[in-house]
Structures are given as C-alpha cells and as structure tokens.
N, C-alpha and C positions, 0 to 999 in steps of 0.2 A: 421795228424802228418807228418812233413817234414822228408824225408829220401833222400839219394843219392844212385845211382847205377853207378858204373864205369865199362865201357866195355873196355877191353884191347885187343890188337891185337899182333900177333907174330912179326909184323914189327915195333911195337912201341919200341922206345928206352927205355932201362931199367931205365935210369936215370929219364925219364919222369914219368914212372909208380911209381917209388920210391917217386918222388916229390909229386905226387897226393895222394899217400897213406899217406904220412906225413901230408899233408894239411887236408885231410879228418879226420885223427886222431885228429888233432888240433881242427877242427870244432866240432867233437864229444865230445871232452873233455870240450870245452867251452860252447857249446849250447845243448849238449845231443842229437845231430842229428846223428842217426845211418847210416851205409852205408854197401853196399856189393860190391864185385868185381867179374865180370864175364868175362871169356875169350871168345871172340867172336868166336874163332875157335871151341868151344864146342857146339855152337848153330847149330841146324838143318837148312836146307835151308828154311823151312817153318817159323821157328822162326826168321831167318834173314829178310825174307820178311815182316813179321809182324812188326818187329822193324823199318824197313825203313818206312812202312806206318804210324806207330805211330808217328815217328819223323816228317814226312811230314805234318800230321794233326796238331800237336801242333805248327809247324812252321807257318802254315797259321793262326792259332788262335792268335799267338803272333806277327805276322808280322815280322818275322826274316828270315834270309837267312841261309840255312843249306846245300846247294848244292855247291860243289867246282866249282869255275869259273876262276881259274888261279891266284887268289890273295891269295892263301893259302888253305891248305887242310881243309875241313869241313866234318861233319859226313856222308854225302852222296856224292858219286863220280859223275862225269859227266855221267857215265853209269847207274846212278840211283841205284847203289849198295852201301853197307856199305863201307865207306872209310877205309883206312888202318891206322887209328889213334885211340887214346883213345877217348871215347865218355862218357860224364857225363850226366846223367839224374837227374833232380831234381824232386822228387815225393812228392805228398801230398795225404795221405790216399790211396796209391797204384796207383794214377793217375799221369801221366806225366804232369808236369807244365812247364818245360823248358829243353833246351838241350844246352850243351856246347861242343866244341866251336860253336859260331854262329856269324852272322853279322847283325847289325841293324844300319840304318842310315849311312851306309858305314864305320861303326866302328866294328872291330873284338873284341868279348868278348871271351877270351879263358878260359880254365878250371882253370889254376893257378890264373889268375887275379880275377875270381869270388870267388874261395875258399879263397884267401887271404883277399878279402873284407869281406866275411862272418866271417872269423876267427877274424877279427879286430872289427867287430860290437859289440856293448855293449849288444845287445839283438836281438832275432830273429825278432822282430817287425821292426827293422831298415833295415832289408834285403829286398831290392827290386831288381828285375832283370834288369829293364831298365826304362827309363823315358818316353818312347813313350806310347801312348794309346794302349790297347790290346782289343781283342774281348770280354774278360771278363769285361773290363771297360765299353764298349758299352752296353753289356747285362745288367749290373747293372744300368746304366744310364736310359735306356729306360723302364726297368721293374719297376724302382722306380718312374720315371717321364714320364709316357706314353704320357703326353701332349706335350712332345718334338716332337712327331711324329704327333699327331692330337688331337685337342680339343675333350674332351669327351671320349677318348679312354680308355679302361679298360684292365689292364694286366690280362692274364689268366694263362699262364704256360710257362716254359722254357724246352728246350731239349726234345721235344715230339717225341717219336719213331713212325715212320710210315713205310709203305712198300717202300723200296728203299732209306731210309735215315732218317734224323733227322731234325726236325724243331727247329731252335734256340729259337724262341719266338713266342707266340701266344697272340693276343689281340682281343678284341671285341669292335666294334664301337658303338656309341650311336644309330645307325640305325640297330643294330643287326647283322652286318656283321663281319666275322672273318678275321683278317689280320694276315697272316702267314709270318714270317720274317726270312730271312737268314742274319746273321751278319758276316761281313768281314771287315778287316782293309782296304784292297784295293780290290774292286770288280774285279774279273778276268773273263776270257772268259767262264769258266765252271759255272759261277754263274747262268746264265739263265737256263741251263739244270737242275741244282740242285733245283732251286726254282720251276720250272715247275712240278717236281715230288711231290711237296707238295700237289698237288690236291688230292692225295689219302687220305688226311685228311678227305675229304668229305665222302668217303666210311666208314672209320673207325668210325666216329662219327655221321653218318647219317645226314649230313648237306648238304642242296642243294648247288650245285656248284655255283649258282648265288649269294650265300651269302658268297662266299670266295674270298678274295683279296690276291694277292701275292706281296711281297715286299722285298727289300734289304735295310738294314741299314749299312752304311759304312762310313769310314773316307775319302776315296778317290776313285774316279772312272774316267776312261778316257772318253773322249767325245764320241768315237765310241761305247764303251760298254754301256754308258748311253743311247745313241740313240737306241741301240739294245734292251735294257731292255724296254724302252718306247714302241718300236714297238711290243714287245711280251706281252704288257699289264702288265708289272711288275713295281710297284711303287718303286721309289728310294728315300731314305732319306739320306742326307749327314750330319753327325754330326761332329763338330769340337770343340776342346777346345783351346782357345787362352789365352796364359799367359800374364798377365799384371804386369809388374814389377813396384815397387814403385819408385817414383822420388828420385834422390839423390842430 
C-alpha cells in the first residue's frame, strides 16, 4: 500500500509546508493514499543518521541524485547531513520507494510537481516516478529472463542476506555453479568491495568456493571500473533497453 511521509524543518517556509499539506490532502481524497508529517527537529541524531542512510540507499537503487551540488537544495547537504528543506518519502508497505526532491537525467523533480502529477492521475496505476530504468527493473528482467545473462542459467532467489551485506540476486548455472549478482544502475567504485563480500554465501550454504562466481549487472559502467572488476575476477553484464519509436 502506497503512503507518503513529509519531513518538515524549522527553516522551511510556512507557505511551502502549507502547499505540500494541501497537495497531500488532495492526493488522499482522490486516491485514498494516506500520509503523515514529521518535524525533522523531533528526530534524534541516530534517527537522522538512519534517515540519511535510507535515502542514500534508495537513491542508488533508483539512480537519482539526492545530494546538493549547488544547483538547488536536495535532501542531503554537501556535508552528508539532512538538508534544511522539506523531504517527501514515497512508501510502499513501509518500505521507501522514492524521495523528493531529487534529480534524474539532470532534471529536478520536486515535491510539488510530483504531488500535482499524482493528484491529476486518473488512477494509482498511472503514477510512475520516472522514465529511466531502475534497479528494480533490472532485477525483474534478469530474474524473469536469466538467459539474458547466460544460456541455461536458473534463477534461485533475490535479496539474500549474508554476513556483511545482501546479495541482490542468486542464479545457478547448468554446470552447478552459483552466480551471485550485485545490481546497480551505474557501477561505482564501491561495487568491487561489495561483491567480494558475497563470498560468505559459501559459508552460509556450505557451497565450495570454487563453485561460486561473482558478478555485477548494471546499465552503465566506466572503463576503469570495468577493468578493475575484470582484474578482481568479477563478471560484468551490461543491460540496456533501447526505445524504438514508430515511423511517422
């Protein structure tokens, strides 16, 4: 079930808070989407740190920008703290699905524009956050069609908790090897370290390490990072969706 949570700050202009409250009320009336409002100043330091980390995690999954860079305030400041602005979280069954405002493809999506679009939609099914591919999209693609990665590959599980992290997807090859996958929109410098920790899957499920392969599925990766992955024995799979428009 989709819900919203609006975080307000003392520095936030009253008119902004009032506008967001009005828009949230409109969304609730039209689509039955409930919401709550939280004053950031009432959060403890630990709660603020967790909120920052939750925002950073979902921003990586969705491939969006949430850190201020001089082109307008965003949820996280340059000092990696909560920004002094209103922050809207879109939730689904208690899990964060998106954050506003954010930037994607050099375009800013603010709270008001998102809520206006939601309030004008004829149904919840029409509401989509952005047109770019997300980590969830990649996960659905490879779990439904594992042959996109390798012929004869069998999907096993997603979001497997292990010591030191979580494996996004697990597959088994026709030769009996286990392929442990990290999914990222754009593979970054921390990808290698994250994937190398997957080897603890061997201990948890009593699988010989020589039967485990490590890999990254992404939409984009820089050449230097690609070479680093290959040097570390990590397989890299780059998936792309190309839109074909009909002729006019």
